[in-house]
KOLVEX-977421 format. One record per residue (C-alpha): residue in one letter; x, y, z; residue number from 1. Coordinates in steps of 0.25 Angstrom, whole numbers. Last residue first. Example, Ala and Ser with C-alpha at 12.3 -4.5 7.8 and 13.67 -1.06 7.14 Angstrom:
PAVEX r    xx    yy    zz   k
PAVEX S    55    -4    29   2
PAVEX A    49   -18    31   1
***
This chain:
PAVEX r    xx    yy    zz   k
PAVEX K   616   -22    40 245
PAVEX P   624    -9    44 244
PAVEX S   620    -2    56 243
PAVEX D   616    12    52 242
PAVEX S   603    14    60 241
PAVEX R   597    27    57 240
PAVEX P   596    40    64 239
PAVEX S   587    50    59 238
PAVEX L   595    64    59 237
PAVEX F   610    63    64 236
PAVEX P   613    49    58 235
PAVEX P   627    54    54 234
PAVEX K   629    52    39 233
PAVEX R   639    40    38 232
PAVEX L   651    37    30 231
PAVEX T   657    24    25 230
PAVEX A   670    24    18 229
PAVEX F   679    15     9 228
PAVEX I   691    21     3 227
PAVEX W   697    12    -8 226
PAVEX G   711     9   -14 225
PAVEX Q   720     6    -2 224
PAVEX L   731    16     2 223
PAVEX F   724    19    16 222
PAVEX N   727     4    19 221
PAVEX F   742     7    20 220
PAVEX P   742     8    35 219
PAVEX A   734    -5    36 218
PAVEX I   744   -14    28 217
PAVEX S   737   -25    21 216
PAVEX T   729   -17    12 215
PAVEX I   740    -8     7 214
PAVEX L   749   -20     5 213
PAVEX K   739   -29    -3 212
PAVEX E   735   -16   -12 211
PAVEX Y   750   -14   -15 210
PAVEX G   752   -29   -18 209
PAVEX A   740   -28   -28 208
PAVEX A   746   -16   -34 207
PAVEX L   758   -24   -38 206
PAVEX L   750   -36   -43 205
PAVEX F   741   -27   -51 204
PAVEX L   753   -20   -58 203
PAVEX F   758   -34   -62 202
PAVEX G   744   -39   -67 201
PAVEX N   741   -27   -75 200
PAVEX F   727   -22   -79 199
PAVEX M   722   -25   -65 198
PAVEX F   730   -14   -60 197
PAVEX Y   719    -3   -57 196
PAVEX S   711   -13   -50 195
PAVEX P   721   -15   -38 194
PAVEX Y   713   -25   -30 193
PAVEX Q   706   -19   -18 192
PAVEX G   708   -10    -6 191
PAVEX L   699    -3     5 190
PAVEX Y   702     8    14 189
PAVEX R   693    11    25 188
PAVEX F   683    21    31 187
PAVEX S   670    19    40 186
PAVEX V   658    26    47 185
PAVEX I   664    40    44 184
PAVEX E   653    49    49 183
PAVEX F   648    59    38 182
PAVEX G   646    74    41 181
PAVEX A   651    80    27 180
PAVEX H   664    85    32 179
PAVEX R   666    71    40 178
PAVEX A   665    64    27 177
PAVEX W   673    73    19 176
PAVEX K   685    73    29 175
PAVEX K   684    59    33 174
PAVEX V   684    55    18 173
PAVEX A   696    64    15 172
PAVEX R   704    59    26 171
PAVEX R   702    44    22 170
PAVEX T   706    47     8 169
PAVEX N   697    48    -4 168
PAVEX T   688    60    -3 167
PAVEX Q   694    70   -14 166
PAVEX Y   699    59   -23 165
PAVEX A   695    67   -35 164
PAVEX V   693    56   -46 163
PAVEX P   687    59   -60 162
PAVEX F   678    48   -65 161
PAVEX V   680    34   -72 160
PAVEX D   667    28   -77 159
PAVEX H   668    34   -91 158
PAVEX E   682    27   -93 157
PAVEX S   677    13   -92 156
PAVEX R   684     5   -82 155
PAVEX G   695    -5   -87 154
PAVEX E   702    -4   -74 153
PAVEX T   716     0   -78 152
PAVEX R   713     5   -93 151
PAVEX A   699    12   -90 150
PAVEX V   705    18   -77 149
PAVEX I   716    24   -84 148
PAVEX C   707    30   -95 147
PAVEX P   697    36   -86 146
PAVEX H   707    41   -76 145
PAVEX F   715    50   -86 144
PAVEX R   705    62   -85 143
PAVEX N   706    61   -70 142
PAVEX P   721    66   -70 141
PAVEX V   730    56   -64 140
PAVEX L   735    59   -50 139
PAVEX K   722    56   -43 138
PAVEX A   721    43   -51 137
PAVEX I   736    39   -46 136
PAVEX L   732    42   -32 135
PAVEX S   719    34   -33 134
PAVEX A   725    22   -39 133
PAVEX Y   736    22   -28 132
PAVEX D   726    22   -17 131
PAVEX W   727    34    -8 130
PAVEX L   715    41   -14 129
PAVEX N   706    29    -9 128
PAVEX A   696    27   -20 127
PAVEX T   681    27   -15 126
PAVEX L   671    18    -7 125
PAVEX F   660    25    -1 124
PAVEX I   649    23     9 123
PAVEX F   640    35    14 122
PAVEX H   631    31    25 121
PAVEX G   617    36    30 120
PAVEX G   615    39    45 119
PAVEX P   608    52    42 118
PAVEX K   603    50    27 117
PAVEX L   612    53    16 116
PAVEX I   610    64     6 115
PAVEX R   618    75    13 114
PAVEX Y   630    66    17 113
PAVEX V   632    62     3 112
PAVEX E   631    76    -1 111
PAVEX A   641    80     9 110
PAVEX Y   651    70     5 109
PAVEX A   650    74    -9 108
PAVEX Q   651    89    -7 107
PAVEX A   663    87     2 106
PAVEX P   669    77    -7 105
PAVEX D   670    86   -19 104
PAVEX A   678    79   -30 103
PAVEX V   671    66   -29 102
PAVEX H   678    55   -38 101
PAVEX E   685    48   -27 100
PAVEX M   671    46   -20  99
PAVEX V   666    38   -31  98
PAVEX S   671    24   -30  97
PAVEX R   660    19   -23  96
PAVEX S   649    27   -16  95
PAVEX M   638    24    -7  94
PAVEX V   628    33     0  93
PAVEX L   618    27    10  92
PAVEX D   605    31    16  91
PAVEX V   601    42     7  90
PAVEX T   590    53     9  89
PAVEX N   596    62    19  88
PAVEX S   597    74    10  87
PAVEX A   589    74    -3  86
PAVEX L   595    68   -15  85
PAVEX P   601    76   -27  84
PAVEX I   616    72   -24  83
PAVEX Q   625    83   -27  82
PAVEX G   639    79   -21  81
PAVEX I   637    65   -27  80
PAVEX D   636    70   -41  79
PAVEX T   624    69   -49  78
PAVEX K   617    59   -59  77
PAVEX L   607    52   -49  76
PAVEX L   603    38   -51  75
PAVEX E   592    33   -43  74
PAVEX I   591    17   -43  73
PAVEX D   578    10   -43  72
PAVEX S   575    15   -58  71
PAVEX D   585     5   -64  70
PAVEX S   597    10   -71  69
PAVEX P   601    16   -85  68
PAVEX A   615    21   -84  67
PAVEX F   618    33   -76  66
PAVEX D   626    45   -82  65
PAVEX V   637    48   -72  64
PAVEX L   637    58   -61  63
PAVEX D   633    48   -50  62
PAVEX V   623    45   -40  61
PAVEX G   615    33   -37  60
PAVEX I   603    31   -28  59
PAVEX L   597    18   -23  58
PAVEX R   585    18   -14  57
PAVEX R   579     8    -5  56
PAVEX A   592     0    -4  55
PAVEX K   596   -15    -4  54
PAVEX S   590   -20   -16  53
PAVEX R   596   -11   -26  52
PAVEX Y   609   -11   -19  51
PAVEX K   618   -17   -29  50
PAVEX V   612    -6   -39  49
PAVEX L   620     4   -32  48
PAVEX I   633    -2   -35  47
PAVEX P   631    -2   -50  46
PAVEX A   625    12   -51  45
PAVEX T   625    11   -67  44
PAVEX R   632    24   -70  43
PAVEX G   640    25   -57  42
PAVEX C   635    26   -43  41
PAVEX G   643    38   -39  40
PAVEX A   636    40   -25  39
PAVEX D   628    27   -23  38
PAVEX L   615    31   -14  37
PAVEX L   608    21    -6  36
PAVEX A   594    24     0  35
PAVEX D   591    15    11  34
PAVEX G   579     6    14  33
PAVEX P   586    -7    12  32
PAVEX R   598    -4    20  31
PAVEX L   612    -1    16  30
PAVEX Y   623     0    27  29
PAVEX R   630   -13    25  28
PAVEX E   626   -14    10  27
PAVEX V   635    -1     8  26
PAVEX E   646    -7    15  25
PAVEX R   645   -20     7  24
PAVEX E   645   -12    -6  23
PAVEX F   659    -5    -1  22
PAVEX I   665   -18     3  21
PAVEX R   661   -24   -11  20
PAVEX Y   667   -12   -19  19
PAVEX P   680   -13   -10  18
PAVEX H   682   -28   -15  17
PAVEX E   683   -38    -5  16
PAVEX Q   696   -45    -3  15
PAVEX R   700   -55   -14  14
PAVEX F   712   -47   -20  13
PAVEX Y   725   -55   -20  12
PAVEX K   721   -67   -29  11
PAVEX E   710   -62   -37  10
PAVEX K   717   -49   -40   9
PAVEX L   730   -56   -44   8
PAVEX R   723   -65   -54   7
PAVEX Q   716   -53   -60   6
PAVEX A   729   -45   -61   5
PAVEX L   735   -57   -68   4
PAVEX A   724   -59   -77   3
PAVEX T   725   -44   -81   2
PAVEX M   714   -34   -80   1
***
């Protein structure tokens, strides 16, 4: 990260980060008696722990080896397409920066639908395929991604996973959601500062101009970096109130 890039970020990107918008949406639907599952929670389940006092049951699912954690969080080493939970047992499933890695979206959506209670929600934030970073990542072989991300973002190479981009457009989300039986509550595009260019002030400036352009002109919004969706399993069994807090 250069000093110039940091100054430009502070000057031009004061809007709320997509991560915070995602967390607020989870808080909007989560109730104290709910079971909350984080699909792709990471080694330490950093997002899940934020809801420790706001849900009855916390469950994390990922393919990684978990770091030691408190016993009040259930951590399951498994694929999100094969979750060892009974049907209709989870109130809310959240997933951040994971759906771009899903190679079999039909199975993943179906499994989330299966474990959700009727009326339950699936909230996810994922990379938009039409973002320039995603298009480049799709063209570059997955074996090179860890090195590139480590150099541009400073992220550890072992935390970079292969991308598939099978459900990372509006059309794809609609297709797989409806195929599984979900109702689409909301779908929108979100942008943020160009994090991939924090290593170079000049490139960051150019990317910042591009971000401002596609954010301010509505027909170009589909080029923003994030897809943010909230889906609902229809309340066809025991109806529940889904009114946000």
